[in-house]
C-alpha positions in Angstrom: 19.0 -22.9 -12.5 18.2 -26.1 -10.5 19.1 -29.4 -12.0 16.5 -30.6 -14.5 15.0 -27.2 -15.0 15.1 -25.0 -18.1 15.0 -21.4 -18.9 11.8 -20.1 -20.5 13.1 -18.8 -23.9 10.1 -17.6 -25.8 6.3 -17.9 -26.1 4.8 -18.6 -29.5 1.1 -18.2 -30.5 -0.3 -19.4 -33.7 -3.9 -18.9 -34.8 -5.4 -20.8 -37.8 -7.7 -18.0 -39.0 -8.5 -14.3 -38.6 -11.0 -13.2 -36.0 -8.7 -13.1 -33.0 -5.3 -11.3 -32.9 -2.2 -12.6 -31.2 -2.0 -9.3 -29.3 -5.4 -10.1 -27.8 -4.1 -13.3 -26.3 -0.8 -12.0 -25.0 -2.2 -10.6 -21.7 -3.4 -14.1 -20.8 0.1 -15.7 -20.9 0.9 -16.4 -17.2 4.7 -16.7 -17.6 6.8 -14.4 -19.8 10.6 -14.8 -20.5 13.3 -12.5 -19.2 13.3 -9.1 -20.8 15.5 -8.5 -23.8 17.3 -5.5 -25.2 18.5 -5.9 -28.7 17.9 -9.6 -28.4 20.0 -10.0 -25.3 18.8 -10.7 -21.7 20.6 -7.7 -20.3 18.8 -7.7 -16.9 19.3 -11.4 -16.5 23.0 -10.8 -17.2 23.2 -8.3 -14.4 21.6 -10.8 -12.0 24.0 -13.5 -13.0 27.0 -11.3 -12.3 26.2 -11.6 -8.6 27.1 -14.4 -6.3 23.8 -15.9 -5.2 25.3 -16.9 -1.8 26.4 -13.3 -0.9 24.3 -10.4 0.2 26.9 -7.6 0.5 27.4 -5.0 -2.2 27.6 -5.4 -5.2 25.9 -8.8 -5.1 22.6 -7.8 -3.5 22.5 -4.6 -5.6 23.1 -6.5 -8.9 20.2 -8.9 -8.0 18.0 -5.9 -7.2 18.5 -4.1 -10.5 18.7 -7.3 -12.5 16.1 -10.0 -13.1 16.2 -13.5 -11.8 15.9 -16.3 -14.4 12.4 -17.3 -15.4 12.3 -21.1 -14.9 9.8 -22.8 -17.2 6.7 -23.9 -15.2 4.3 -26.5 -16.7 1.6 -25.5 -14.3 1.6 -21.9 -15.6 1.5 -23.2 -19.1 -1.6 -25.2 -18.3 -3.2 -22.1 -16.7 -2.3 -20.1 -19.8 -4.0 -22.6 -22.1 -7.1 -22.5 -19.9 -7.2 -18.7 -19.9 -6.8 -18.6 -23.7 -9.6 -21.2 -24.1 -11.9 -19.1 -21.9 -11.1 -16.0 -23.9 -11.8 -17.5 -27.3 -15.0 -19.0 -25.9 -16.1 -15.5 -24.8 -15.6 -14.3 -28.4 -18.1 -16.9 -29.7 -15.7 -19.7 -30.6 -17.4 -22.2 -28.3 -15.7 -25.2 -29.9 -12.4 -23.6 -30.4 -9.4 -25.8 -29.4 -6.2 -24.6 -27.7 -3.2 -26.8 -27.3 0.3 -26.3 -26.1 3.7 -28.0 -26.9 7.1 -27.4 -25.3 10.4 -27.7 -27.2 13.5 -27.7 -24.9 17.0 -27.5 -26.3 20.1 -26.8 -24.3 18.0 -26.2 -21.2 16.0 -23.5 -23.0 12.3 -24.0 -23.5 10.1 -22.6 -26.2 6.3 -22.9 -25.5 3.9 -23.1 -28.5 0.3 -22.2 -28.1 -1.8 -23.4 -31.0 -5.3 -21.9 -31.3 -7.6 -23.8 -33.7 -10.8 -21.8 -34.4 -13.9 -22.8 -36.3 -16.6 -20.3 -37.5 -17.8 -18.3 -34.5 -21.4 -18.5 -33.2 -23.5 -15.6 -34.2 -26.6 -14.0 -32.6 -29.8 -15.2 -34.2 -32.5 -13.6 -32.1 -32.4 -11.0 -29.3 -35.4 -10.8 -27.0 -36.1 -8.8 -24.0 -37.6 -9.8 -20.6 -38.2 -6.6 -18.6 -40.7 -6.6 -15.8 -40.7 -2.9 -15.1 -42.9 -1.2 -17.7 -41.1 2.2 -17.5 -37.7 0.5 -18.0 -39.2 -1.6 -20.8 -40.5 1.5 -22.6 -37.1 3.2 -22.3 -35.3 0.1 -23.6 -37.5 -0.1 -26.7 -37.1 3.6 -27.3 -33.3 3.3 -27.0 -33.0 -0.1 -28.9 -31.4 1.6 -31.9 -28.4 2.4 -29.7 -28.1 -1.2 -28.4 -24.6 -2.6 -28.9 -25.9 -6.1 -29.4 -26.8 -6.8 -33.0 -28.4 -9.7 -34.7 -26.1 -11.6 -37.1 -22.9 -10.4 -35.3 -20.6 -12.9 -33.5 -21.4 -13.6 -29.9 -19.0 -11.5 -27.7 -19.0 -11.3 -23.9 -17.1 -7.9 -24.0 -19.9 -6.5 -26.2 -22.5 -7.8 -23.7 -20.6 -6.1 -20.8 -20.3 -2.8 -22.7 -24.0 -2.9 -23.3 -24.7 -3.4 -19.6 -22.6 -0.4 -18.8 -24.2 1.7 -21.6 -27.8 0.8 -20.7 -27.2 1.4 -17.0 -26.1 5.0 -17.7 -29.0 5.6 -20.0 -31.5 4.5 -17.4 -29.8 6.4 -14.6 -29.9 9.5 -16.8 -33.7 9.3 -16.8 -34.1 9.5 -13.1 -33.7 5.9 -11.9 -31.4 6.6 -9.1 -31.5 3.0 -7.7 -30.8 1.2 -10.9 -27.4 -0.5 -11.4 -26.1 -2.9 -14.0 -26.4 -5.7 -11.5 -30.1 -5.9 -12.5 -29.1 -6.7 -16.0 -28.3 -10.3 -17.1 -28.2 -12.4 -20.2 -29.5 -15.8 -21.0 -27.8 -17.6 -23.9 -29.2 -20.6 -25.7 -26.6 -22.2 -27.9 -28.7 -25.3 -28.8 -30.6 -23.6 -31.7 -28.2 -25.1 -34.3 -26.5 -23.7 -37.4 -23.8 -22.2 -35.1 -26.2 -19.6 -33.8 -27.4 -18.5 -30.4 -30.5 -16.9 -29.1 -29.9 -14.2 -26.5 -32.4 -13.0 -23.9 -31.8 -9.5 -22.4 -33.2 -9.7 -18.8 -33.8 -6.7 -16.5 -35.1 -7.6 -13.0 -37.4 -5.5 -10.9 -36.1 -3.5 -8.0 -35.5 -5.6 -4.9 -35.2 -4.6 -1.2 -35.7 -6.0 2.3 -39.1 -5.3 3.8 -39.9 -4.7 7.5 -39.8 -8.5 8.1 -36.4 -8.8 6.4 -37.9 -10.5 3.5 -36.9 -9.8 -0.1 -39.6 -8.0 -2.0 -39.7 -6.7 -5.5 -41.3 -3.6 -7.0 -40.8 -1.3 -10.1 -38.0 1.2 -10.0 -38.8 4.7 -8.7 -38.0 7.9 -10.7 -36.2 10.4 -8.6 -36.3 14.2 -8.9 -34.1 16.7 -7.2 -35.9 18.6 -4.4 -33.2 20.8 -3.0 -29.6 21.5 -3.8 -27.4 22.3 -0.8 -24.0 23.8 -1.7 -21.1 24.1 0.8 -18.8 26.6 -0.9 -16.1 26.5 1.7 -16.4 23.0 3.1 -13.6 21.9 5.4 -13.5 18.1 5.7 -11.3 18.0 8.8 -13.6 20.4 10.8 -16.7 18.5 9.6 -15.2 15.2 10.8 -14.0 16.6 14.1 -17.0 18.8 14.8 -19.8 16.6 13.6 -23.3 18.0 14.1 -21.8 21.0 15.9 -19.9 22.0 12.8 -23.0 21.8 10.6 -25.1 23.8 13.0 -22.5 26.6 13.1 -23.1 27.2 9.4 -25.5 29.8 7.9 -27.9 29.0 5.1 -28.7 31.4 2.2 -31.2 30.8 -0.5 -29.8 32.3 -3.7 -31.7 31.8 -7.0 -33.2 28.6 -5.7 -30.0 27.1 -4.4 -29.1 26.7 -0.7 -25.6 28.0 0.1 -24.4 26.8 3.5 -21.3 28.6 4.7 -19.5 30.0 7.7 -18.5 33.2 5.9 -20.5 36.4 5.8 -18.9 37.4 2.4 -18.6 34.6 -0.1 -15.1 33.7 -1.1 -16.4 32.6 -4.6 -19.3 34.3 -6.3 -22.4 32.3 -6.1 -23.2 33.1 -9.7 -20.0 31.4 -10.9 -20.8 28.2 -9.0 -24.3 28.1 -10.3 -23.1 28.6 -13.9 -20.8 25.5 -13.4 -23.8 23.3 -12.4 -25.7 21.0 -14.7 -28.2 20.3 -11.9 -31.2 22.2 -10.7 -34.1 21.7 -8.3 -37.1 20.0 -9.9 -35.0 18.2 -12.5 -34.9 14.5 -12.9 -31.8 12.8 -11.4 -29.1 12.4 -14.1 -25.8 10.7 -13.5 -24.1 12.3 -16.6 -25.1 15.8 -15.4 -23.7 15.0 -12.0 -20.3 13.9 -13.4 -20.2 17.0 -15.7 -20.9 19.2 -12.7 -18.1 17.7 -10.7 -15.7 18.0 -13.7 -16.7 21.6 -14.4 -16.2 22.7 -10.8 -12.8 21.0 -10.6 -11.7 22.7 -13.8 -12.1 26.1 -12.1 -8.8 25.3 -10.4 -9.8 26.8 -7.1 -11.2 23.6 -5.4 -9.1 20.9 -3.9 -12.0 18.6 -3.5 -15.5 18.4 -5.1 -17.9 15.8 -3.6 -21.5 15.4 -4.8 -23.8 13.0 -3.0 -27.5 12.4 -2.8 -29.8 11.3 0.0 -33.5 10.6 0.2 -35.6 13.7 0.9 -37.8 13.7 4.1 -40.7 14.1 1.7 -40.3 10.4 0.7 -41.8 9.3 4.0 -45.2 10.7 2.9 -44.9 10.1 -0.8 -46.7 7.1 -2.4 -46.1 5.6 -5.8 -43.0 5.5 -7.9 -41.9 9.2 -7.9 -39.5 10.0 -5.1 -37.3 13.0 -4.3 -33.6 13.4 -3.6 -31.6 16.1 -1.9 -28.3 16.9 -3.5 -25.3 17.9 -1.4 -22.3 19.6 -3.1 -19.3 20.0 -0.9 -16.5 22.3 -2.2 -13.1 22.4 -0.5 -11.1 25.5 -1.5 -7.4 25.5 -2.4 -5.1 28.2 -1.0 -6.1 31.3 -2.9 -2.6 32.9 -3.1 0.9 31.6 -3.5 4.4 33.0 -3.7 7.1 30.8 -5.3 10.8 31.1 -6.0 11.8 28.6 -8.7 15.3 27.6 -9.6 15.1 25.6 -12.8 17.2 24.0 -15.4 16.4 25.2 -18.9 16.8 23.6 -22.3 16.3 26.2 -25.1 16.8 24.4 -28.4 19.4 22.2 -26.8 21.3 25.0 -25.0 21.5 24.2 -21.3 21.2 26.8 -18.6 19.4 27.9 -15.5 16.6 30.3 -14.6 15.4 32.0 -11.5 11.7 32.8 -11.4 9.9 34.9 -8.8 6.2 34.0 -9.2 3.0 35.3 -7.5 -0.4 33.7 -8.2 -3.9 34.5 -7.1 -6.4 31.8 -8.0 -9.5 33.9 -7.2 -8.6 37.5 -7.8 -12.1 38.9 -8.3 -13.9 36.1 -6.5 -14.8 34.5 -9.8 -12.0 31.9 -10.2 -9.8 34.4 -12.1 -6.2 33.1 -12.1 -3.8 36.1 -12.0 -0.1 35.3 -12.4 3.0 37.4 -12.6 6.5 36.2 -13.1 9.8 37.9 -12.9 12.4 35.9 -14.7 16.2 35.9 -15.1 17.8 33.2 -17.2 21.3 32.2 -18.4 22.2 29.5 -20.9 25.4 28.2 -22.5 25.5 28.5 -26.3 27.7 25.8 -28.0 28.7 26.3 -31.6 30.9 24.4 -34.0 34.5 25.7 -34.0 33.8 28.4 -31.4 34.4 28.8 -27.7 31.5 28.3 -25.5 29.4 31.5 -25.3 26.3 32.3 -23.4 22.8 33.9 -23.7 21.0 35.8 -21.0 17.4 36.8 -20.6 15.4 39.0 -18.2 11.7 39.6 -18.3 8.4 40.2 -16.7 5.3 38.3 -17.6 1.8 38.7 -16.3 -1.4 36.9 -17.2 -5.1 36.7 -16.3 -7.1 33.6 -17.0 -10.9 34.0 -16.8 -13.3 31.0 -16.7 -15.5 32.6 -19.3 -15.8 32.8 -23.1 -15.6 36.6 -23.6 -16.8 37.5 -27.1 -18.2 41.1 -27.6 -22.0 41.2 -28.3 -22.3 37.4 -28.5 -23.3 34.7 -26.1 -22.3 31.0 -26.4 -24.1 29.5 -23.4 -24.4 26.0 -24.9 -20.8 26.1 -26.0 -19.6 27.1 -22.5 -21.6 24.4 -20.9 -20.2 21.7 -23.2 -16.6 22.7 -23.6 -15.8 24.8 -20.5 -13.6 27.4 -22.3 -11.2 29.9 -20.8 -10.2 33.4 -21.8 -6.6 34.4 -21.3 -5.1 37.9 -21.4 -1.3 38.0 -21.3 1.4 40.7 -21.5 5.2 40.3 -21.3 8.4 42.1 -21.8 11.8 40.3 -22.4 15.3 41.6 -22.8 17.5 39.0 -24.6 21.3 39.1 -25.0 22.7 36.6 -27.4 26.4 36.3 -28.5 25.9 38.4 -31.6 22.9 40.6 -31.0 20.6 42.1 -28.3 16.9 42.0 -28.7 13.9 43.3 -26.8 10.4 41.7 -27.2 7.2 43.2 -25.9 4.0 41.2 -26.5 0.4 41.0 -25.6 -2.1 38.2 -26.3 -5.8 37.7 -26.0 -7.2 34.3 -26.6 -9.2 31.2 -25.7 -8.6 27.6 -25.0 -11.0 24.7 -24.5 -11.1 20.9 -24.5 -13.2 18.7 -26.6 -13.4 15.4 -24.8 -10.5 13.7 -23.0 -7.9 13.9 -25.7 -8.5 17.0 -27.8 -7.6 20.6 -27.0 -8.1 23.9 -28.9 -6.1 27.1 -28.4 -7.2 30.2 -30.4 -5.5 33.6 -30.0 -7.3 36.0 -32.3 -5.1 38.9 -31.1 -1.3 38.5 -30.8 0.7 41.7 -30.7 4.5 41.8 -30.7 7.0 44.6 -31.0 10.6 43.4 -31.6 13.6 45.7 -31.5 17.3 44.9 -32.0 19.3 47.7 -30.4 22.7 46.0 -31.0 24.2 43.6 -33.6 27.8 42.4 -33.6 29.7 44.0 -36.4 31.0 40.7 -37.8 27.6 39.1 -37.7 26.1 42.3 -39.2 28.5 42.2 -42.1 27.5 38.6 -42.8 23.8 39.1 -42.9 23.9 42.4 -44.8 25.1 40.3 -47.8 21.7 38.6 -47.8 18.4 40.4 -48.5 16.6 37.6 -46.7 18.6 37.8 -43.5 18.6 41.6 -43.6 14.8 41.5 -43.6 14.9 39.0 -40.7 17.0 40.9 -38.4 15.1 44.3 -38.3 12.8 46.0 -35.9 9.3 44.7 -36.7 5.8 44.8 -35.4 3.6 41.7 -35.5 -0.1 41.9 -35.2 -2.1 38.7 -36.0 -3.5 35.6 -34.5 -2.9 31.9 -34.2 -4.7 28.6 -33.7 -3.5 25.3 -32.3 -5.2 21.9 -32.2 -3.7 19.2 -29.9 -4.6 15.5 -29.8 -3.0 13.2 -27.2 -4.5 9.8 -26.2 -1.6 8.8 -23.9 -4.0 8.4 -21.0 -6.0 5.5 -22.4 -5.9 2.7 -19.9 -4.2 -0.6 -20.8 -2.9 0.9 -24.1 0.5 0.0 -25.3 0.7 2.8 -27.8 -0.5 6.4 -28.1 -0.6 9.2 -30.6 0.3 12.9 -30.2 -0.7 15.5 -32.8 -0.2 19.2 -32.8 -1.4 21.4 -35.6 -0.5 25.1 -35.6 -1.7 27.9 -38.0 -0.6 31.6 -37.7 -1.0 34.7 -39.7 0.0 38.3 -39.2 -0.4 41.7 -40.9 -3.5 41.0 -43.0 -5.9 43.1 -40.9 -3.5 46.1 -41.0 -2.8 45.6 -44.7 -6.5 45.5 -45.5 -7.2 48.7 -43.6 -4.4 50.5 -45.5 -5.6 49.2 -48.8 -9.3 50.0 -48.2 -8.4 53.5 -47.1 -6.4 54.0 -50.3 -3.2 54.7 -48.4 0.1 54.3 -50.2 3.1 52.6 -49.0 5.4 55.0 -47.2 8.2 55.5 -49.7 9.4 58.6 -47.9 9.8 57.1 -44.5 13.3 56.8 -43.4 14.5 53.9 -41.3 18.0 52.9 -40.2 19.1 49.6 -41.5 21.5 47.1 -39.8 24.6 49.0 -41.0 23.4 52.2 -39.4 22.9 54.0 -42.7 19.7 55.7 -43.8 17.6 54.0 -46.5 14.2 54.4 -48.0 11.6 51.9 -46.9 8.7 51.1 -49.3 6.2 49.6 -46.9 3.3 50.4 -44.7 4.1 51.5 -41.2 2.2 51.2 -38.0 3.3 52.9 -34.7 6.4 54.1 -36.5 7.8 50.9 -37.9 6.9 48.3 -40.6 4.7 45.4 -39.7 5.2 41.8 -40.6 2.9 40.1 -43.1 3.1 36.3 -43.4 1.3 33.0 -43.0 2.8 30.1 -41.0 1.6 26.6 -40.3 3.2 23.4 -39.1 2.3 19.9 -38.0 4.0 17.7 -35.4 2.9 14.1 -35.2 4.3 11.3 -32.9 3.6 7.7 -32.3 4.8 5.8 -29.3 4.7 2.0 -29.1 5.6 0.2 -25.9 7.0 -3.3 -26.4 7.0 -4.1 -22.7 7.8 -2.4 -19.4 11.4 -1.8 -20.4 11.3 -0.9 -24.1 9.5 1.4 -26.5 9.9 3.0 -29.9 8.9 6.5 -30.8 8.4 7.9 -34.3 8.0 11.6 -35.0 7.4 13.6 -38.1 7.4 17.4 -38.5 6.6 19.7 -41.3 6.4 23.5 -41.1 6.3 26.4 -43.6 6.2 30.1 -43.2 5.6 32.4 -46.3 6.2 36.1 -46.2 4.3 38.4 -48.6 2.8 41.8 -48.9 4.5 44.1 -46.4 7.3 41.7 -45.7 10.3 40.4 -47.6 11.1 37.9 -44.9 9.4 36.2 -42.0 10.5 37.7 -38.6 13.5 35.9 -37.1 11.6 34.5 -34.1 9.0 32.9 -36.4 11.6 31.1 -38.6 12.6 27.4 -38.3 16.1 26.1 -37.5 17.7 22.7 -37.6 20.0 20.6 -35.4 20.2 20.6 -31.6 19.2 18.4 -28.8 15.5 18.2 -29.9 16.1 17.9 -33.7 18.8 16.3 -35.8 21.2 15.6 -33.0 24.3 15.0 -35.2 24.4 18.8 -35.9 24.7 21.5 -33.3 21.7 23.8 -32.9 21.2 26.3 -35.8 24.2 24.9 -37.7 22.2 22.7 -40.2 21.1 24.1 -43.6 19.3 25.8 -45.1 19.4 23.2 -47.9 22.8 22.6 -49.2 24.1 26.1 -48.4 27.6 26.0 -46.9 28.4 28.9 -44.6 32.0 27.8 -44.6 32.9 27.1 -48.2 36.3 25.4 -49.0 39.2 27.8 -48.3 37.2 29.9 -45.8 38.9 29.9 -42.5 36.8 32.5 -40.8 34.8 31.5 -37.8 31.3 33.0 -38.0 28.7 32.6 -35.4 26.2 30.2 -37.0 22.5 31.1 -36.6 21.0 29.6 -39.7 17.2 29.9 -40.0 14.7 29.4 -42.9 11.1 29.3 -43.8 10.5 25.5 -44.3 11.4 22.6 -42.1 11.0 18.9 -42.7 12.1 16.4 -40.1 11.6 12.7 -39.2 12.9 10.9 -36.1 12.8 7.4 -34.7 14.1 6.5 -31.3 14.3 3.2 -29.5 14.2 3.7 -25.7 15.0 1.0 -23.1 15.5 0.9 -19.3 18.8 -0.3 -18.1 19.0 -0.2 -14.3 18.5 2.2 -11.4 17.9 5.7 -12.9 19.7 4.9 -16.1 17.9 4.5 -19.5 19.4 4.1 -22.9 18.3 5.1 -26.4 19.3 4.6 -30.0 18.0 7.1 -32.6 17.9 8.0 -36.3 17.2 11.6 -37.4 16.7 13.0 -40.9 15.6 16.4 -42.3 16.7 19.9 -43.1 15.4 23.5 -43.4 15.0 25.6 -46.6 14.1 29.1 -47.8 10.7 29.7 -49.4 12.1 32.4 -51.7 15.5 32.4 -53.5 18.4 34.0 -51.6 21.4 34.6 -53.9 23.6 35.2 -50.8 22.9 31.6 -49.7 23.1 29.4 -52.8 21.3 26.1 -52.5 19.1 27.3 -49.7 15.8 27.4 -51.6 13.3 24.5 -51.4 12.7 22.9 -54.8 10.5 19.8 -55.3 12.8 18.2 -57.8 15.9 18.3 -55.5 14.9 18.8 -51.9 15.5 15.1 -51.2 19.1 15.6 -52.1 19.4 18.1 -49.2 18.2 15.7 -46.6 20.7 15.3 -43.7 20.7 12.0 -41.8 22.3 11.3 -38.4 22.2 8.5 -35.9 23.5 8.0 -32.4 23.0 6.7 -28.9 22.3 8.3 -25.6 21.6 7.9 -21.9 18.8 9.3 -19.9 18.9 9.8 -16.1 15.4 9.6 -14.6 15.5 11.6 -11.3 11.7 11.4 -11.1 11.3 15.2 -10.9 13.3 15.7 -14.1 15.0 13.7 -16.8 18.5 14.7 -17.9 20.0 13.2 -21.0 23.2 13.2 -23.0 23.2 12.1 -26.7 26.1 11.4 -29.0 25.2 12.1 -32.6 27.0 10.9 -35.7 26.5 12.2 -39.2 25.6 9.6 -41.8 24.6 11.8 -44.7 25.7 15.5 -45.1 24.2 17.6 -47.9 27.4 19.8 -47.9 29.7 17.0 -49.0 31.0 17.3 -52.6 30.7 14.5 -55.1 27.9 12.3 -56.3 27.1 10.8 -52.9 26.6 12.7 -49.7 27.0 9.6 -47.5 30.0 10.1 -45.3 30.9 6.5 -45.2 31.4 6.5 -49.0 33.4 9.7 -49.1 36.3 8.9 -46.7 37.0 8.6 -43.1 35.1 10.2 -40.3 36.3 13.4 -38.8 35.9 14.9 -35.4 33.3 17.4 -36.8 31.1 14.5 -37.8 30.3 13.7 -34.1 28.3 15.9 -31.7 27.6 15.6 -28.0 24.3 17.3 -27.0 22.8 17.7 -23.5 19.2 18.0 -22.9 16.4 18.0 -20.3 13.4 15.8 -20.8 12.9 13.5 -23.8 13.6 15.0 -27.2 10.0 14.4 -28.3 
């Protein structure tokens, strides 16, 4: 630092009363100190490692990834004080006082901003001054929705929001030429008693006349005369060809819409385009309908560009009065309709790293109605790390095909208003997978029919009323087989099964809110299976097939007392879970993320256990990272009791999962990011399993089974993918004997108490 200068250490804000938050004033601070990680100026330290007089590596590089010292600047402090004063004034604190003081010790300066607020000015009267009678009538009709309220504090942000709201309201009623520039406010703060009178002023329409003089007149109401649709518009050809390009196109009148195209056969069905429109000839101009039309057309996923513009109709030259006409032009630029892709990707399945080769074919407009057809041929391989075992592997091969339709297909019913509002899709999917794990081989064939739609910008619904799966296990390792045969629960989990049911998911994610330092993510799932089949059997008076013979895991014959469908028992269960996350960003280098998860699956009726693929597991790179994947739980059950030296492949699953996580993330330098985390939770059985003592969930003791781990990790942000490595350390192990399960109270740490997990992407 130069002689006589000081380092800006910290900014302090104090406010004498409620009404304005410190976080509201933070954006107006013009000079912020060097960034800190765990209280230290890490990036400033990197900068200081360099020699300021040298440019060669590593000095220039250290200064690039570091941060130069923030020297206290009194001018910026003055500007900050003025900005804060302007802000508190805009919130109705006209006589609020803002002062600043600086305390410098050891060449480090702390700046204190003191905000002294009195009672805010409130709005006494709100009057309107609107010259245009049509606008005035609409304003009075809509006054109940006005954001400005008598008795509330004066607030410039509320006034601006009202300008934006009223502009949209007026433009939605046909006033094409109206903008919020015609709206202004006049404030009288001399009425006394800390009140103001507010005048809501809307000027008449202004324009230049033939003599270049400004003239005023009432606003005109515009209606749509014609709608011209260019379904295969090519911007480059239009730009280069000009009028010649437009003259080369043919015009077709279809159901009152003019389609202008160069193709004899339409690439996209005209009916599909018309259904996506919220605009029609003869209707009053409406800005909201225009935006919804553009959004709906883009959501078809077949257009690269959707441009909607208006121009004055030729009829306006002969029209008199305040009713004019507009011609609407909709220019649609198509995406490439077909694609072939070969994908080589890294995979992270429950923390097991591997790779996959995908051969993908897509057709975005299969039947000329924006139907997205996709088929994928997949081969995958992943490493499978387990405690006390050599590294093994899993492999998977499969074929998946799907068809997404831009419709809401419900037999015998129509939901036209629903389709217009939420733009739903219907998806039909079928897949077959062959999976080879270290201890068993499994085949899964499934088919799904369902819907998804969005409700606003942050909510999404996924509803699959039909979900059909057939799971078969042609091979199970003899050692693993012997272990699970001792448990009725696990025997019921690892059997051939048919799943016929449905599921629903609700997703909320407000991460895209502008200027927000925090966001929420919520996913709620609910699933059920077997109820429809069970009801049919019961209503028909059928009995459970006690004479049916099925091979169990040991290869022996046994009597199965259950309903069968297509030659094998079907699963009957209900399953629901909730995943909630909160991310708070401190600054541009640090954030903290909290996550909570709870899930429960209950077998009943035709099932003694929930199918294996529907059960929960603990540990791994995306769970409690101090435990390897599927090695935690259930409950306090110990698969390796004292004295047992056998090494059994761990694949512990259960019906209930409870988990909580917290992770502090911070950017270091270059592509490197760091993290410190704390994980807690476990899994449990819903029903008692004598072969796994301590595995059942009990309200009076489940908290004793909570496993806790901590650790640190690094993330490598390669832009296209984030790779990470985490080192987890056990803090509390429910398997420990004694009164306390805290490892630090039960002796020294062992190698087994530490785990290294690799992952792709953030854990949550």
